[in-house]
Phi, psi and omega in degrees: 000145176256024173244156179295147184205136166279132179236113175266129186263117186303317184297317178292323178296314178297324177302312179298315182296323180293318179297314181299318178296323178294320176299313181301317181293311184290328181266354183056052176232168173254128178245123187235157185275126175271117182295339182298338179258333184202125184217028182285094194290339178290350174263358184300326177301328176290314179301322184295344176286344188237326182229166186247345188216170180221169177240140183236155179233011183197171178297316181297319179292323179295320176294322178298319178301309184287314189276329184251318179279331176091017178211148180293151187269154163272112192249135168224135173222143176302332181201119173273152180248156183300325184280348184242341192300321183293320179290324176297316179300320181296339180257007189239140170266329176230145178217121181254136176265145184276340185213159175295326180291323175293321177300311183296325183287323191240354191297327180299332181273354180252325186304132181084350180247331177211153178288127185268137176229164172240136170280129181243155182240109180284358179062035178211128174203143178260011177289118186278328179280115186300329179303333184246008184264109185281354181244014179297152179307135181086006184302151175266007186253122164089163181256130177278159188300328184289347181260355180274141174290159180298322175248124181288154172305146188294340180267000177275120185247350183205162172247142176244131181219129179230122185226357193241161175210104179052045186264165178266172179297326179298325178295315177302317183299315180289325179292323180298330175304315181286321180298313181291321178299321182278321195235355184301333182297338177266349186302323178299342179270357187249165174249337183212157177226118181260117181268015171068203185250196178087006180268095191271067188288345179267000174293146187304320185262012181287137182273087184294321180296323177295318180301312182298318179296319178299315181290324175294323176296322178295318176299318182298321182283327183224072189295343181276347182274129168280128182259131183233136174238144181227064178292155173247299182304322187301326180293317187254011182297128176055040181255004177159164186256174164250120181264121178237180184221146174286129177248342177193162172229121181238162183218137175211131181051039176081002179258121179262134181238123171271113181273132187250170177267022172230174184225136175295312183291331180270319192245345179223052192300327182296338177298325179271326185282320188296307343272162173215156182259116181290157172281131178250125185297127178079011181223160179244128177283135178229159176295144181304328180267013189262040179297333180296327176296318179295319182293339180287343179289158188288328184294126186300323186251032183305319183304334178295342184252019176265124186224143156285153171248122186247140176282167186257039175244175181273359178287123185305322183272016181279063178202167172220154182230157336232154181238138180260117177259163180263013179202169176281128180291140181242146178301132179099343181281154182287140164238119189251118176267117181285158173053059184239036180257315181282142180054031175240292182303329180285339185247000182293154175234170174249029174313134177072000183068022181297140179301126181280137177299147171290170179236125182230159175241123174268105183288163182299335179274007178093356181279129175266114178259122175279113184276331182200138168239161185234149181213195184303321183297326179295321177290309183299318187286345174295339183259004180295000000 
């Protein structure tokens, strides 16, 4: 295709799913898919071969769980509303409240229909980027231990805790010390403990055996608790690229920008929010001020192949720097951003009416199936 497209690769997806299913079996825990990172429902038949449940954070996600995944969701929202709570409950097997005031307002409408939990805040997280740190001072997430009564309400059956972001098993191990120190006194009153997401167990350097040992140890200490993990990125990690194309090359003050038919702000927002530099196939990322690094390469005219990559929107900051290619970029050639499936399709916007990339599935037999294309009607109907 000569249009931009996200391509999810079935073989890579199944590899991740198999690893996750193996961890769940060996550690005797339930691992469920968080829609906030991946919600491509046309792939759910594949997911159902490996996992049984999902997690939702809104009415739309809860409905997606029930109607498309085929199972009620484990639901958490910072705040439920009077107009949506009953429909959310109808789509949920578990529902966690973010605050005691939300619990007091709505628990009677949940009791007997879904297992009730409270989100708790252990006041500890190693997430360095504040935008993604759920335990930062002043957080709006969760109840701290000093606010909980000695005896929990009789209909509270679980605690939900989320402290991680693409973290390793060692981080979970250190975090559990704080969770247990703060909240273990209430564990005898509970049936389940949800350790949230951010457990990047499909990353190449992740210590899976250590994760399993940590979870087994948790079982040994609290054998009556069902342990739940709800990663998002781990499911779709390294499962496919975003393929874009060069539409122009412009230069100002010695900086060359290859303008693409995709947008960072629209189609890869975490690159600007986190920020992080994506891997570009066939190119090396270098510091924007690192021309000396380029000049150190053997090719005499290497600097000619150093480019900013610019999005096709009107936002001035819709670009990232800089990538070193081994040739001069030409209008029409592909620029491939690796690992662009998680936290992309769920967060894309149609700002500026920029053409949205298609979504495709590369099947194990090599066939590329286009699952969805987008056009003017998709942009227009957002404003209905």
